C-alpha positions in Angstrom: 14.4 -1.7 -75.2 13.6 -3.2 -71.8 12.8 -0.7 -69.1 12.1 -1.3 -65.5 9.8 1.0 -63.6 10.1 0.9 -59.8 7.1 2.1 -57.8 6.5 2.5 -54.1 4.5 0.0 -51.9 3.9 2.6 -49.2 0.4 4.0 -48.9 0.3 5.9 -45.6 1.0 9.6 -45.4 2.9 9.8 -42.1 0.5 10.0 -39.2 -2.0 12.2 -41.0 -4.5 9.3 -41.5 -4.4 10.1 -45.2 -3.3 7.8 -48.0 -0.3 8.3 -50.4 1.5 6.1 -53.0 2.8 6.9 -56.4 1.7 9.9 -58.5 -0.3 8.8 -61.5 0.9 11.4 -63.9 4.6 10.6 -63.1 3.9 7.0 -64.0 1.5 7.5 -66.9 3.3 10.1 -68.9 6.7 8.4 -68.9 5.1 5.0 -69.4 3.3 6.0 -72.6 6.3 8.1 -73.8 8.4 5.0 -73.7 5.8 2.4 -74.6 4.9 4.3 -77.8 8.5 4.1 -78.8 8.5 0.3 -78.5 9.8 -0.2 -75.0 9.0 -3.3 -73.1 8.1 -2.1 -69.6 8.2 -4.2 -66.4 7.0 -2.8 -63.1 8.3 -3.8 -59.7 7.6 -2.6 -56.1 9.2 -3.6 -52.7 6.3 -5.8 -51.8 5.0 -6.8 -55.2 1.3 -6.9 -56.1 -0.8 -3.8 -56.1 1.1 -0.5 -56.2 -0.8 2.1 -54.3 -2.0 5.2 -56.2 -1.9 8.5 -54.3 -5.5 9.6 -54.3 -4.6 13.2 -54.6 -3.1 12.4 -58.0 -6.2 10.7 -59.2 -8.5 13.7 -59.3 -9.8 15.9 -62.1 -7.4 18.7 -61.0 -4.4 16.4 -61.6 -5.8 14.9 -64.8 -3.7 14.9 -68.0 -4.0 13.2 -71.4 -1.7 10.5 -70.1 -3.7 9.9 -66.9 -6.9 9.7 -68.9 -5.3 7.2 -71.2 -4.2 5.1 -68.2 -7.7 5.1 -66.8 -8.9 3.4 -70.0 -5.9 1.1 -70.3 -6.8 -2.3 -68.7 -3.4 -3.8 -69.6 -1.5 -1.0 -67.8 -3.8 -1.2 -64.8 -3.3 -4.9 -64.6 0.5 -4.3 -64.5 0.0 -1.9 -61.6 -2.2 -4.4 -59.7 0.4 -7.2 -60.2 3.8 -5.7 -59.9 6.9 -7.9 -59.5 8.7 -8.1 -56.1 11.8 -5.8 -56.3 14.1 -8.5 -54.8 13.3 -10.7 -57.8 14.4 -8.3 -60.6 18.0 -7.8 -61.8 19.6 -4.8 -63.5 21.2 -7.1 -66.0 17.8 -7.9 -67.5 17.1 -4.2 -68.4 18.5 -1.3 -70.4 17.3 1.4 -68.0 15.4 2.1 -64.8 12.8 4.8 -64.1 11.4 5.8 -60.7 8.1 7.7 -60.7 7.4 9.9 -57.6 4.6 10.5 -55.2 5.3 10.8 -51.5 5.4 7.0 -50.9 9.1 6.6 -51.9 10.2 8.8 -49.0 9.1 6.1 -46.6 10.1 2.8 -48.4 12.3 3.2 -51.4 14.7 5.6 -49.6 15.7 2.8 -47.3 15.0 -0.3 -49.3 18.1 -2.4 -49.6 17.0 -4.1 -52.8 16.2 -0.8 -54.5 19.6 0.6 -53.4 21.5 -2.4 -54.7 19.5 -2.3 -58.0 20.3 1.4 -58.6 24.0 0.7 -57.8 24.0 -2.2 -60.3 22.4 0.0 -63.0 24.9 2.8 -62.3 27.9 0.4 -62.3 26.8 -0.8 -65.7 26.4 2.9 -66.8 22.8 2.3 -67.8 20.4 5.3 -67.6 18.7 5.8 -64.2 15.8 8.3 -64.1 13.9 9.8 -61.2 11.2 12.4 -61.0 9.7 14.6 -58.2 9.9 12.7 -54.9 11.6 9.6 -56.5 15.1 11.0 -56.1 14.4 10.0 -52.4 15.4 6.5 -53.6 19.0 7.9 -54.1 19.4 8.6 -50.4 21.5 5.5 -49.5 22.9 4.8 -53.0 26.7 4.8 -53.2 29.3 4.8 -55.9 31.8 1.9 -56.0 34.2 4.0 -53.8 31.6 4.4 -51.1 30.8 8.0 -51.8 27.1 9.0 -52.3 26.1 8.5 -55.9 24.8 12.1 -56.2 28.0 13.6 -54.8 29.4 16.2 -57.2 26.5 15.6 -59.7 24.0 18.2 -60.8 20.6 17.0 -59.6 17.0 18.1 -59.0 13.9 16.8 -57.3 10.9 18.1 -55.4 11.9 21.4 -54.0 11.5 22.6 -50.4 9.2 25.4 -51.6 7.0 23.0 -53.5 6.8 20.8 -50.4 5.8 23.9 -48.4 3.2 24.7 -51.0 1.5 21.3 -50.5 1.8 21.8 -46.7 3.6 18.5 -46.1 7.0 19.8 -44.9 6.3 18.7 -41.3 4.8 15.3 -42.4 7.5 13.9 -44.6 10.4 12.0 -43.1 12.9 14.2 -44.9 13.0 16.8 -47.7 14.3 15.7 -51.1 16.1 19.0 -51.7 17.9 18.9 -48.4 18.9 15.2 -48.7 20.4 15.7 -52.2 22.4 18.7 -50.9 23.5 16.7 -47.7 24.7 13.9 -50.0 26.9 16.3 -51.9 24.7 16.8 -54.9 24.7 20.2 -56.7 21.0 20.9 -56.4 19.3 23.0 -59.0 15.6 24.0 -59.3 13.4 25.9 -61.7 10.3 27.8 -60.7 7.8 25.9 -58.6 5.7 23.5 -60.8 7.7 24.4 -63.9 9.5 21.8 -66.1 13.0 21.3 -64.9 15.1 18.3 -65.8 18.8 17.7 -65.4 21.1 15.0 -66.9 24.5 14.3 -65.4 26.1 11.3 -67.1 23.6 8.4 -66.8 21.7 10.1 -64.0 18.5 11.9 -65.0 16.4 13.8 -62.5 13.2 15.9 -62.8 11.8 18.4 -60.3 8.1 17.8 -60.2 5.1 16.1 -62.0 5.4 18.6 -64.9 8.9 17.3 -65.6 8.1 13.6 -65.9 7.7 13.4 -69.7 11.0 15.1 -70.3 12.8 12.7 -67.9 11.4 9.9 -70.0 12.5 11.6 -73.3 16.0 12.0 -72.0 16.1 8.4 -70.8 15.0 7.4 -74.3 17.7 9.5 -76.1 20.3 8.0 -73.7 19.4 4.6 -75.1 19.5 5.5 -78.7 
């Protein structure tokens, strides 16, 4: 199993003066879920090199067994520091792709031509495509072969408007994930705030929030078996 992880390169939280990036738990939990089942994992970002970690996700409050394992895992840390450039990776080299969240993707992956093309290529090949929390932002410009939005008519989830309001970033983010998925014709569904909620529609797997990241990875895995 060769699985591509795509992380954000964006580290600025709007004009707040604060930093953002990818959410550690949403990377670490799926990473180890898949790695422990024998997956070969490659990590890419729009700019390559160091993928920025959202400092809010790197705190004792946000700590989980997976994040603690990541902190001691020099090999995984080295991969995060030396990600490949997204333009240099091809869907044909992998069996599936997974996008961890964090607020960063709202600014770069949502509009990144290479990311859009990559997801379209994975989808055309009917390979599993997984997204969690804010990562469904990367689906904003992704189309089916007939030009319709990829999420149109599909049952999807992602970080909810109520969760965004709870973290007080509704007015900071460039768009709301829930609103965008609905505007693109997706049938948006959510569980309670911060609860595990994962949906699979064909080869598209989406999770609502950090708590959902492991289940997205498990569904990705079962889609490959």
